[in-house]
Structure formats: C-alpha cells, structure tokens
C-alpha positions in Angstrom: -0.1 -0.1 0.1 1.2 3.2 -1.0 0.9 6.1 1.8 -0.2 9.8 0.1 -0.2 13.3 1.7 -2.3 15.7 -0.4 -1.2 19.3 0.3 -3.0 21.9 -1.9 -4.7 25.4 -0.8 -7.4 24.8 -3.1 -10.1 22.5 -1.3 -11.3 21.7 -5.0 -8.0 20.0 -6.1 -7.0 18.5 -2.7 -10.8 16.8 -3.2 -10.2 15.9 -6.5 -6.9 14.5 -6.0 -7.9 12.3 -3.2 -11.5 10.9 -5.1 -8.9 10.0 -7.8 -6.3 8.7 -5.6 -8.5 6.9 -3.2 -9.7 4.9 -6.4 -6.6 2.9 -6.4 -6.6 -0.3 -4.8 -3.0 0.2 -3.8 -3.1 3.9 -2.7 -4.0 4.9 0.6 -4.4 8.9 1.4 -2.8 8.9 4.7 -3.8 12.6 5.4 -4.7 16.1 3.4 -3.6 19.3 4.1 -4.6 22.8 2.9 -1.5 24.7 3.8 2.8 24.2 4.0 2.6 24.4 8.2 -0.4 21.6 7.5 1.8 19.5 5.6 4.8 19.5 7.9 2.6 18.3 10.4 0.3 15.8 8.9 3.4 14.7 7.3 4.6 13.7 10.7 2.1 12.1 11.9 1.3 10.3 9.2 4.7 9.1 7.8 3.5 8.8 4.1 5.8 7.4 1.1 4.8 9.9 -1.5 3.1 13.7 -1.0 1.4 15.2 -3.9 2.5 19.2 -2.9 1.2 22.2 -4.5 4.6 23.6 -5.5 3.0 27.2 -5.0 3.2 26.5 -0.9 6.7 25.6 -1.2 8.3 28.3 -3.6 11.1 29.7 -2.4 10.3 28.5 0.9 14.0 26.9 1.9 13.0 26.3 5.3 9.9 25.0 4.5 11.8 22.5 2.0 14.0 21.6 4.9 11.4 21.1 7.3 9.1 19.0 5.0 12.5 16.7 4.6 13.0 16.2 8.2 9.4 15.6 8.9 9.4 12.7 6.5 12.7 11.6 7.0 13.7 12.0 3.5 17.0 13.1 1.9 15.2 15.0 -1.0 12.2 16.5 -2.4 11.5 15.5 -5.8 9.6 18.7 -7.9 7.9 19.3 -11.3 8.0 22.1 -12.8 
C-alpha cells in the first residue's frame, strides 16, 4: 500500500486528487493539508511514502523544504515545474 499526503491550498484540487487516488486499490490517502505548515504536521504524524504538494506552497521557501524533508525522514524532495 502506498501512503500519500495531498497538500494544496485549493479545496477543489485536494478533493479531486483524493477522489482519484482513493479509487486505486494500492493507494491510501493518509492525510490532506491546506497549507505548508499543515503539510509538515500531517507528514510528521502519518509518515507517508509520497507527498503530492502544490509547488506554490513551497516556492522560494527553503525553511519549508527543510522542515518537510525532516518530517518525512527523507533526503530529497522531487518536484516538477
């Protein structure tokens, strides 16, 4: 089972991704977050395998990226343009 956190500031986007992801048998939406701080907190609690993160939440915020990496216990974050 792949555990996913969905983080986006738009409720419609969060809900849409959650609906799509939960329709897959091998994917579990572990948590959703509406901002960067909440994303870090839910990642600390739920320990997801993947975070689907709106790039605008972290754009230009080095401290946020470091906090998310620490919360995940990961060494890197892969983003798309």
